[in-house]
N, CA, C and O atoms as a DFTB+ gen file, in Angstrom:
480 C
 N C O
     1  1     -16.976      19.352       7.634
     2  2     -15.806      17.776       7.462
     3  2     -14.747      18.136       8.540
     4  3     -14.321      19.288       8.462
     5  1     -14.241      17.347       9.545
     6  2     -13.750      17.367       9.907
     7  2     -12.713      16.173       9.943
     8  3     -12.982      15.113      10.507
     9  1     -11.910      16.333       9.518
    10  2     -10.506      14.323       9.418
    11  2      -9.350      15.007      10.262
    12  3      -8.777      16.070      10.504
    13  1      -9.415      13.599      10.550
    14  2      -8.107      13.558      11.295
    15  2      -6.762      12.512      10.471
    16  3      -6.515      11.315      10.617
    17  1      -6.238      13.335       9.787
    18  2      -5.073      12.663       9.317
    19  2      -4.136      11.708       9.872
    20  3      -3.316      12.570      10.188
    21  1      -3.745      10.936      10.142
    22  2      -2.491      10.548      10.651
    23  2      -1.415       9.415       9.574
    24  3      -1.804       8.476       8.881
    25  1      -0.054       9.907       9.758
    26  2       0.495       8.483       9.000
    27  2       1.925       7.775       9.975
    28  3       2.423       7.893      11.095
    29  1       2.147       6.981       8.662
    30  2       3.495       6.003      10.302
    31  2       3.768       6.324      10.697
    32  3       4.599       7.209      10.902
    33  1       2.533       5.112      11.433
    34  2       2.500       3.707      12.823
    35  2       3.679       3.487      13.228
    36  3       4.294       3.814      14.242
    37  1       4.017       2.681      11.996
    38  2       5.471       1.779      12.446
    39  2       5.263       0.844      13.092
    40  3       5.894       0.842      14.149
    41  1       4.342      -0.377      12.848
    42  2       4.318      -0.881      14.604
    43  2       5.156      -2.123      13.796
    44  3       5.248      -2.776      12.757
    45  1       5.657      -1.902      15.087
    46  2       6.436      -3.395      15.618
    47  2       5.937      -4.976      15.785
    48  3       6.621      -5.921      15.391
    49  1       4.939      -5.084      16.281
    50  2       4.530      -5.591      17.019
    51  2       5.234      -6.104      18.407
    52  3       5.348      -5.418      19.423
    53  1       5.700      -7.508      18.230
    54  2       6.759      -8.443      19.371
    55  2       8.282      -7.757      19.089
    56  3       9.163      -7.464      19.898
    57  1       8.232      -7.608      17.520
    58  2       9.719      -6.926      17.343
    59  2       9.373      -5.525      18.254
    60  3       9.474      -4.631      17.414
    61  1       9.100      -5.040      19.244
    62  2       8.877      -4.102      19.315
    63  2       9.857      -4.168      20.960
    64  3       9.582      -4.849      21.948
    65  1      10.739      -3.444      20.814
    66  2      12.205      -3.540      21.723
    67  2      12.387      -2.785      22.957
    68  3      12.921      -3.093      24.023
    69  1      11.732      -1.569      22.497
    70  2      11.340      -0.221      22.766
    71  2      10.278       0.728      23.419
    72  3      10.143       1.930      23.191
    73  1       9.609       0.005      24.212
    74  2       8.600       0.082      24.325
    75  2       8.261       1.883      24.644
    76  3       7.475       2.607      24.033
    77  1       9.088       2.204      25.711
    78  2       9.105       3.296      25.807
    79  2       9.242       4.461      25.214
    80  3       9.292       5.496      25.879
    81  1       9.315       4.455      23.969
    82  2      10.059       4.828      22.962
    83  2       8.369       5.287      22.304
    84  3       7.838       6.384      22.476
    85  1       7.819       4.204      21.599
    86  2       6.351       4.832      21.422
    87  2       5.545       4.902      22.167
    88  3       4.424       4.758      21.680
    89  1       5.579       5.051      23.098
    90  2       4.408       5.483      24.358
    91  2       4.922       6.532      24.838
    92  3       4.142       7.071      25.622
    93  1       6.884       7.626      24.603
    94  2       6.761       8.903      24.164
    95  2       5.693       9.387      23.494
    96  3       4.705       9.942      23.975
    97  1       6.006       9.085      22.020
    98  2       4.419       9.300      21.290
    99  2       3.639       8.822      20.976
   100  3       3.163       9.075      19.869
   101  1       3.239       8.109      21.601
   102  2       1.494       7.921      21.406
   103  2       0.959       7.314      22.731
   104  3       0.123       6.410      22.732
   105  1       1.602       7.980      24.119
   106  2       0.691       7.818      25.371
   107  2       0.370       9.179      25.657
   108  3      -0.452       9.868      25.055
   109  1       1.271       9.595      26.874
   110  2       0.058      11.195      27.530
   111  2       0.055      11.750      25.937
   112  3      -0.889      11.827      25.150
   113  1       1.166      12.030      25.804
   114  2       1.368      13.007      24.382
   115  2       0.181      12.806      23.774
   116  3      -0.700      13.609      24.083
   117  1      -0.177      11.705      22.763
   118  2      -0.646      11.179      21.605
   119  2      -2.062      11.967      22.602
   120  3      -2.827      12.563      21.843
   121  1      -2.425      12.035      23.883
   122  2      -3.929      11.630      24.349
   123  2      -3.932      13.286      24.614
   124  3      -4.191      13.802      23.526
   125  1      -3.837      13.812      25.135
   126  2      -3.525      15.302      25.101
   127  2      -3.525      16.171      23.771
   128  3      -3.875      17.350      23.819
   129  1      -3.122      15.563      22.563
   130  2      -3.137      16.094      21.212
   131  2      -4.535      15.573      20.968
   132  3      -5.213      16.492      20.509
   133  1      -4.917      14.959      21.038
   134  2      -6.635      14.569      20.463
   135  2      -7.657      15.336      21.678
   136  3      -8.791      15.811      21.620
   137  1      -6.478      15.171      22.972
   138  2      -7.836      16.257      23.250
   139  2      -8.085      17.707      22.991
   140  3      -9.005      18.366      23.475
   141  1      -6.840      18.276      21.891
   142  2      -7.152      19.173      22.125
   143  2      -8.020      19.514      20.283
   144  3      -8.652      20.328      19.610
   145  1      -7.414      18.206      20.304
   146  2      -8.309      19.093      18.525
   147  2      -9.717      18.060      19.015
   148  3     -10.625      18.366      18.243
   149  1     -10.092      17.232      19.765
   150  2     -11.392      17.367      20.299
   151  2     -12.467      18.591      20.683
   152  3     -13.688      18.636      20.834
   153  1     -11.048      19.851      20.786
   154  2     -11.705      20.327      21.522
   155  2     -12.853      21.550      19.922
   156  3     -14.035      21.859      19.771
   157  1     -11.535      21.810      19.139
   158  2     -12.294      21.916      17.883
   159  2     -13.954      21.582      17.546
   160  3     -14.914      22.180      17.060
   161  1     -13.664      20.299      18.100
   162  2     -15.169      19.583      16.812
   163  2     -15.103      17.882      16.786
   164  3     -14.060      17.243      16.931
   165  1     -16.167      17.418      16.613
   166  2     -15.386      16.410      16.616
   167  2     -15.022      15.355      15.184
   168  3     -15.152      15.866      14.072
   169  1     -14.792      14.607      15.241
   170  2     -14.485      14.409      13.743
   171  2     -14.324      13.534      13.138
   172  3     -13.460      12.759      13.549
   173  1     -15.160      13.133      11.668
   174  2     -15.949      12.962      10.927
   175  2     -15.068      12.122      10.146
   176  3     -15.740      11.617       9.246
   177  1     -13.957      11.777      10.095
   178  2     -13.206      10.299       9.785
   179  2     -11.496      11.192      10.120
   180  3     -10.817      12.142      10.509
   181  1     -11.710       9.559       9.423
   182  2      -9.758       8.474      10.116
   183  2      -9.418       8.082       8.901
   184  3      -9.747       7.064       8.292
   185  1      -8.082       9.801       8.294
   186  2      -7.864       9.054       7.592
   187  2      -5.836       8.470       7.726
   188  3      -5.009       9.183       8.294
   189  1      -5.592       7.547       7.281
   190  2      -4.366       6.795       7.851
   191  2      -3.876       6.327       5.973
   192  3      -4.246       5.562       5.082
   193  1      -2.676       7.552       6.269
   194  2      -1.894       6.717       5.164
   195  2      -0.543       6.642       5.284
   196  3       0.238       7.568       5.502
   197  1      -0.248       5.176       5.087
   198  2       0.790       4.774       4.856
   199  2       1.372       4.517       6.062
   200  3       1.351       5.359       6.960
   201  1       2.173       2.866       6.255
   202  2       3.112       2.408       6.572
   203  2       1.813       1.835       8.455
   204  3       2.250       1.792       9.605
   205  1       1.466       1.761       8.351
   206  2       1.206       0.837       9.682
   207  2       1.976       0.019      10.268
   208  3       1.914      -0.107      11.491
   209  1       2.537      -0.438       9.783
   210  2       2.837      -1.966       9.799
   211  2       4.517      -1.373       9.121
   212  3       4.908      -0.821       8.093
   213  1       5.185      -1.934      10.523
   214  2       6.562      -2.442       9.843
   215  2       6.920      -2.661       8.497
   216  3       7.008      -1.981       7.474
   217  1       7.149      -4.163       8.927
   218  2       7.543      -4.789       7.710
   219  2       6.330      -5.759       7.308
   220  3       6.484      -6.919       6.928
   221  1       4.923      -5.007       7.471
   222  2       3.889      -6.051       6.337
   223  2       3.649      -7.205       6.926
   224  3       2.983      -7.921       6.178
   225  1       4.071      -8.054       8.645
   226  2       3.587      -8.813       9.090
   227  2       2.607      -9.054      10.328
   228  3       2.491      -8.350      11.331
   229  1       1.780     -10.497       9.923
   230  2       0.468     -10.230      10.051
   231  2       0.876      -9.567      11.604
   232  3       0.154      -8.610      11.886
   233  1       1.921      -9.918      12.669
   234  2       0.922      -9.880      14.239
   235  2       1.521      -8.258      14.345
   236  3       1.216      -7.760      15.429
   237  1       2.141      -7.529      13.638
   238  2       2.444      -6.374      13.504
   239  2       0.987      -5.425      13.232
   240  3       0.942      -4.247      13.585
   241  1      -0.518      -6.322      12.358
   242  2      -1.578      -5.801      12.303
   243  2      -1.932      -5.961      13.866
   244  3      -2.164      -5.008      14.609
   245  1      -1.935      -7.239      14.225
   246  2      -2.790      -7.302      15.041
   247  2      -2.086      -6.007      15.743
   248  3      -2.361      -4.945      15.185
   249  1      -1.271      -5.926      16.809
   250  2      -0.783      -4.712      17.363
   251  2      -1.625      -2.945      16.836
   252  3      -2.280      -2.071      17.404
   253  1      -1.237      -3.128      15.849
   254  2      -2.321      -1.490      14.709
   255  2      -3.517      -1.627      15.275
   256  3      -3.933      -1.035      16.270
   257  1      -4.119      -2.506      14.551
   258  2      -5.397      -3.137      14.818
   259  2      -6.398      -2.468      16.470
   260  3      -7.503      -1.932      16.551
   261  1      -5.519      -2.778      17.393
   262  2      -5.907      -2.617      18.926
   263  2      -5.489      -1.339      19.289
   264  3      -5.400      -1.064      20.486
   265  1      -4.968       0.240      17.637
   266  2      -4.508       1.184      18.243
   267  2      -5.017       1.912      16.856
   268  3      -4.597       2.812      16.129
   269  1      -6.206       0.984      16.890
   270  2      -6.893       1.636      15.595
   271  2      -9.124       1.969      16.664
   272  3      -9.980       2.829      16.872
   273  1      -8.744       0.289      16.932
   274  2      -9.667       0.236      17.384
   275  2      -9.806       1.357      18.964
   276  3     -10.834       1.843      19.435
   277  1      -9.223       1.409      19.168
   278  2      -9.244       2.714      20.784
   279  2      -9.124       4.458      19.889
   280  3      -9.572       5.582      20.112
   281  1      -8.526       4.016      19.158
   282  2      -8.432       5.464      18.375
   283  2     -10.172       6.040      17.726
   284  3     -10.682       7.155      17.844
   285  1     -10.647       4.975      17.151
   286  2     -12.023       5.000      16.779
   287  2     -13.474       5.087      18.497
   288  3     -14.638       5.352      18.796
   289  1     -12.401       4.714      18.930
   290  2     -13.265       4.537      20.514
   291  2     -14.127       6.130      20.736
   292  3     -15.135       6.831      20.644
   293  1     -12.357       5.880      21.194
   294  2     -12.035       7.440      21.823
   295  2     -12.866       8.709      21.038
   296  3     -13.325       9.711      21.585
   297  1     -12.942       8.195      18.909
   298  2     -13.294       9.274      18.046
   299  2     -15.132       9.123      18.542
   300  3     -15.715      10.145      18.181
   301  1     -16.126       8.079      19.277
   302  2     -17.571       8.125      19.009
   303  2     -17.416       7.423      17.327
   304  3     -18.425       7.615      16.649
   305  1     -16.221       6.617      16.588
   306  2     -16.657       6.440      15.354
   307  2     -16.032       4.364      14.823
   308  3     -15.136       3.578      15.130
   309  1     -17.030       4.408      14.075
   310  2     -17.132       3.215      13.966
   311  2     -15.917       3.114      12.996
   312  3     -15.238       4.087      12.669
   313  1     -15.613       1.217      12.366
   314  2     -15.019       1.117      11.424
   315  2     -14.539       1.421      10.026
   316  3     -13.520       1.552       9.348
   317  1     -16.537       1.478       9.958
   318  2     -16.627       2.532       8.241
   319  2     -16.084       3.256       8.002
   320  3     -15.742       3.098       6.830
   321  1     -15.424       4.713       8.674
   322  2     -15.429       5.981       8.685
   323  2     -13.216       6.219       9.191
   324  3     -12.458       7.137       9.502
   325  1     -13.145       4.667       8.951
   326  2     -11.575       5.593       9.121
   327  2     -10.838       4.706       7.333
   328  3     -11.030       3.611       6.804
   329  1     -10.006       5.923       6.974
   330  2      -9.294       5.727       5.152
   331  2      -7.994       5.329       5.775
   332  3      -7.240       6.031       6.447
   333  1      -7.817       3.532       5.278
   334  2      -6.552       3.349       5.141
   335  2      -6.405       3.221       3.729
   336  3      -7.154       2.893       2.809
   337  1      -4.736       3.721       3.875
   338  2      -3.943       3.775       2.635
   339  2      -2.986       3.230       2.718
   340  3      -2.103       4.024       3.042
   341  1      -2.442       1.745       2.541
   342  2      -1.107       1.124       2.370
   343  2      -0.171       2.456       2.133
   344  3      -0.507       3.571       1.734
   345  1       1.388       1.851       2.597
   346  2       2.710       2.977       2.257
   347  2       2.795       1.647       2.040
   348  3       1.995       0.762       1.736
   349  1       4.163       1.725       2.308
   350  2       5.804       0.730       1.499
   351  2       5.811      -0.299       2.435
   352  3       5.822      -1.450       1.999
   353  1       5.807      -0.170       3.259
   354  2       6.000      -0.865       4.973
   355  2       4.941      -1.794       4.717
   356  3       5.388      -2.937       4.622
   357  1       3.985      -1.737       4.603
   358  2       2.859      -2.115       4.498
   359  2       2.863      -3.838       3.407
   360  3       1.989      -4.617       3.027
   361  1       4.277      -3.751       3.279
   362  2       3.731      -4.759       2.484
   363  2       4.934      -6.047       2.118
   364  3       5.877      -5.686       1.415
   365  1       4.907      -7.541       2.586
   366  2       6.422      -7.825       3.188
   367  2       6.724      -8.416       1.871
   368  3       6.052      -9.277       1.302
   369  1       7.776      -7.876       1.461
   370  2       8.676      -8.131       0.153
   371  2       9.613     -10.012       0.069
   372  3      10.522     -10.459       0.769
   373  1       9.022     -10.496      -0.824
   374  2       8.542     -12.005      -0.203
   375  2       7.816     -12.247       0.127
   376  3       7.776     -13.478       0.124
   377  1       6.609     -11.652       0.691
   378  2       5.253     -12.895       0.951
   379  2       4.201     -12.273       0.019
   380  3       4.580     -11.284      -0.610
   381  1       3.501     -12.507      -0.084
   382  2       2.455     -12.307      -0.738
   383  2       1.449     -12.483      -0.347
   384  3       0.845     -13.555      -0.298
   385  1       1.048     -11.263       0.057
   386  2      -1.248     -11.365       0.547
   387  2      -1.808     -11.350      -0.480
   388  3      -1.615     -10.900      -1.610
   389  1      -2.943     -12.204       0.318
   390  2      -4.077     -12.208      -0.604
   391  2      -5.427     -10.990       0.378
   392  3      -5.591     -10.473       1.483
   393  1      -6.038     -11.079      -0.883
   394  2      -6.963      -9.880      -0.461
   395  2      -7.774     -11.039      -1.695
   396  3      -7.597     -11.531      -2.809
   397  1      -8.763     -11.012      -0.519
   398  2      -9.935     -12.062      -1.210
   399  2     -11.593     -11.015      -0.800
   400  3     -11.752     -10.383       0.245
   401  1     -13.171     -11.166      -2.577
   402  2     -13.889     -11.294      -2.586
   403  2     -14.518     -10.529      -1.307
   404  3     -14.754      -9.335      -1.122
   405  1     -14.744     -11.948      -0.297
   406  2     -15.213     -11.624       1.068
   407  2     -14.060     -10.307       2.112
   408  3     -14.191      -9.490       3.024
   409  1     -13.076     -10.806       1.274
   410  2     -12.720      -9.901       2.517
   411  2     -13.033      -8.681       2.637
   412  3     -13.428      -8.022       3.598
   413  1     -12.796      -8.406       1.450
   414  2     -13.123      -6.534       0.553
   415  2     -14.411      -6.152       1.511
   416  3     -14.598      -5.043       2.011
   417  1     -15.099      -7.088       1.630
   418  2     -16.413      -6.791       1.840
   419  2     -16.434      -7.004       3.724
   420  3     -17.583      -6.985       4.166
   421  1     -16.078      -7.065       4.070
   422  2     -15.197      -6.957       5.885
   423  2     -15.435      -5.895       5.975
   424  3     -15.658      -5.138       5.030
   425  1     -15.438      -5.549       7.422
   426  2     -15.406      -3.662       7.768
   427  2     -13.427      -3.843       7.240
   428  3     -12.686      -4.777       6.933
   429  1     -13.252      -1.789       7.453
   430  2     -11.940      -2.136       7.379
   431  2     -11.289      -2.023       8.148
   432  3     -11.170      -0.804       8.275
   433  1     -10.329      -2.796       9.292
   434  2      -9.377      -2.458      10.191
   435  2      -8.444      -3.890       8.912
   436  3      -8.608      -4.871       8.186
   437  1      -7.371      -2.793       9.555
   438  2      -6.401      -3.357       8.806
   439  2      -6.190      -5.064       8.782
   440  3      -5.858      -5.858       7.902
   441  1      -6.617      -5.208      10.422
   442  2      -5.656      -6.517      10.904
   443  2      -7.124      -7.632      10.518
   444  3      -7.334      -8.748      10.994
   445  1      -7.585      -7.214       9.970
   446  2      -9.264      -7.863       9.774
   447  2      -9.652      -7.880       8.234
   448  3     -10.633      -8.485       7.801
   449  1      -8.322      -6.777       7.073
   450  2      -8.816      -7.456       5.560
   451  2      -7.269      -7.411       4.796
   452  3      -7.006      -6.951       3.685
   453  1      -6.195      -8.156       5.949
   454  2      -5.067      -8.392       5.530
   455  2      -4.616      -9.897       5.096
   456  3      -3.478      -9.710       5.527
   457  1      -4.564     -11.015       4.684
   458  2      -4.544     -12.157       5.183
   459  2      -2.817     -12.753       4.256
   460  3      -2.508     -12.525       3.087
   461  1      -1.933     -13.604       5.414
   462  2      -0.980     -13.543       5.063
   463  2      -1.290     -14.874       5.067
   464  3      -1.867     -15.590       5.885
   465  1      -0.440     -15.206       3.221
   466  2      -1.403     -17.045       2.799
   467  2      -0.655     -18.099       3.634
   468  3      -1.007     -19.257       3.860
   469  1       1.141     -17.054       4.301
   470  2       1.493     -18.535       4.807
   471  2       1.472     -19.177       5.767
   472  3       2.176     -20.148       6.045
   473  1      -0.280     -18.128       7.047
   474  2      -0.810     -18.443       8.075
   475  2      -2.057     -19.320       7.889
   476  3      -2.700     -19.949       8.729
   477  1      -2.287     -19.147       6.095
   478  2      -3.294     -20.093       6.122
   479  2      -3.481     -21.296       6.402
   480  3      -4.602     -21.790       6.283
């Protein structure tokens, strides 16, 4: 089994001021790194351990969800092959996030399973 382990995306969503910095890491260099990894064979599982978002707010997860969807598509994997462990930046301090039983049964893409109580 081949596992791609990544972490610390720290997506800032609309607060991102210097898009070039993120693209320096997640643009062409990221694509070349994925090409190199895939030369060794297909990836079976993606593990993302911590800090998807920077402040843990809903708009950050929208951009992060797009990142995960592109990655999974590139790897030929479904969302069920993404294992996510939230980090300390994935919690909006001072705001409560609700995770219902219905949400738990959804496809595990970060923006799809975290609800912000204040947005409802």
